[in-house]
C-alpha positions as CSV (number, residue, x, y, z in Angstrom):
1,X,7.1,77.2,160.2
2,X,6.2,80.0,157.4
3,X,3.9,82.3,158.9
4,X,-0.1,81.5,157.9
5,X,-1.1,83.9,155.0
6,X,-4.2,85.7,156.8
7,X,-2.2,88.7,158.8
8,X,-4.6,90.0,160.5
9,X,-1.9,92.4,162.2
10,X,1.4,91.9,162.7
11,X,4.6,93.5,164.8
12,X,7.7,93.7,165.8
13,X,7.9,90.4,167.3
14,X,4.5,89.2,167.0
15,X,1.9,88.5,164.0
16,X,-1.9,88.1,164.7
17,X,-2.7,86.0,161.0
18,X,-5.3,82.3,160.8
19,X,-3.5,80.6,162.6
20,X,-2.6,82.3,166.4
21,X,-0.2,83.9,167.6
22,X,2.9,83.9,165.2
23,X,6.4,84.4,165.9
24,X,8.3,86.9,163.4
25,X,11.3,86.0,163.2
26,X,10.8,82.1,160.8
27,X,14.1,80.9,162.8
28,X,12.1,79.4,165.7
29,X,10.3,77.5,163.7
30,X,7.5,77.5,165.3
31,X,8.4,76.9,167.9
32,X,6.6,79.7,170.1
33,X,3.3,79.5,168.3
34,X,-0.2,79.9,169.7
35,X,-3.0,78.0,168.6
36,X,-6.4,79.5,168.0
37,X,-7.6,76.7,170.4
38,X,-5.6,77.6,172.5
39,X,-5.7,81.4,172.7
40,X,-7.4,81.4,176.2
41,X,-4.7,78.7,177.8
42,X,-3.3,81.6,181.0
43,X,-1.1,79.4,182.3
44,X,0.2,78.8,177.9
45,X,0.2,82.4,177.8
46,X,2.5,83.8,181.3
47,X,4.7,81.2,179.9
48,X,5.4,82.4,176.6
49,X,5.6,86.1,177.7
50,X,8.4,84.2,180.8
51,X,10.4,83.6,177.8
52,X,14.2,85.0,177.9
53,X,14.0,88.1,174.8
54,X,9.9,88.2,174.0
55,X,9.1,91.8,173.7
56,X,6.3,91.9,176.6
57,X,4.9,95.0,175.2
58,X,4.4,93.2,171.6
59,X,2.5,90.3,172.6
60,X,0.2,91.6,175.3
61,X,-1.0,93.1,172.5
62,X,-1.0,90.7,169.8
63,X,-2.9,88.5,172.7
64,X,-5.3,91.3,173.0
65,X,-5.7,90.5,169.5
66,X,-6.2,88.0,169.3
67,X,-8.7,86.5,171.6
68,X,-10.7,89.3,170.3
69,X,-10.6,88.6,167.0
70,X,-11.6,84.9,168.1
71,X,-13.6,84.8,171.3
72,X,-13.3,81.9,174.0
73,X,-15.4,79.2,172.8
74,X,-17.8,77.7,176.1
75,X,-17.7,74.3,176.4
76,X,-19.7,72.5,176.1
77,X,-21.5,70.0,178.5
78,X,-20.2,65.6,177.4
79,X,-23.0,63.4,176.6
80,X,-23.4,61.7,179.5
81,X,-24.2,64.7,181.3
82,X,-26.5,66.0,178.6
83,X,-29.5,63.2,178.8
84,X,-28.5,63.2,182.9
85,X,-29.8,67.1,182.1
86,X,-33.0,66.2,179.9
87,X,-34.4,63.0,182.2
88,X,-33.2,60.7,179.7
89,X,-31.5,59.1,181.0
90,X,-30.5,58.3,184.6
91,X,-26.7,57.8,186.4
92,X,-26.1,57.2,190.3
93,X,-22.4,56.6,190.8
94,X,-23.3,52.8,191.5
95,X,-24.1,52.2,188.1
96,X,-20.2,53.7,185.9
97,X,-18.5,50.6,185.9
98,X,-14.8,50.5,187.6
99,X,-12.1,49.7,185.6
100,X,-9.6,48.2,186.9
101,X,-5.4,49.1,186.8
102,X,-3.2,47.7,184.2
103,X,-1.0,45.7,186.1
104,X,2.4,45.2,184.4
105,X,4.3,41.8,184.8
106,X,7.1,41.8,183.7
107,X,9.4,43.5,187.3
108,X,12.4,42.3,187.6
109,X,12.4,40.0,184.7
110,X,14.6,40.0,182.1
111,X,12.7,40.9,178.4
112,X,14.4,37.9,176.6
113,X,12.9,36.0,178.5
114,X,9.6,37.4,177.9
115,X,6.7,35.6,175.4
116,X,7.3,38.1,172.5
117,X,3.4,38.5,170.9
118,X,2.4,39.3,167.8
119,X,-0.8,40.8,165.8
120,X,-1.5,39.2,163.3
121,X,-3.1,40.7,159.9
């Protein structure tokens, strides 16, 4: 994937762009790129940092600049939790329906002998 048109910082191996952090080497085709939404995922950052051939100083500087440019978004509460906090609805563990687990009944049978189904338009 080509570098995003908005380039805010470019280092030896990494660039901070409008898409997040991108590898300058275009032969990688965006495999190591990190989107803005995943900039604060520490497991992903450490995984990319541990890859062979990564310039650690350049990568750390790119992460620092990108996190400064794109602050972490607050995690939104689920709508039910918000309504419950406002007192609009009351939920209890007993009122939440339990969905039974899907059971497959094809174990031990050959696929060619199972009935076929089609979606009709």
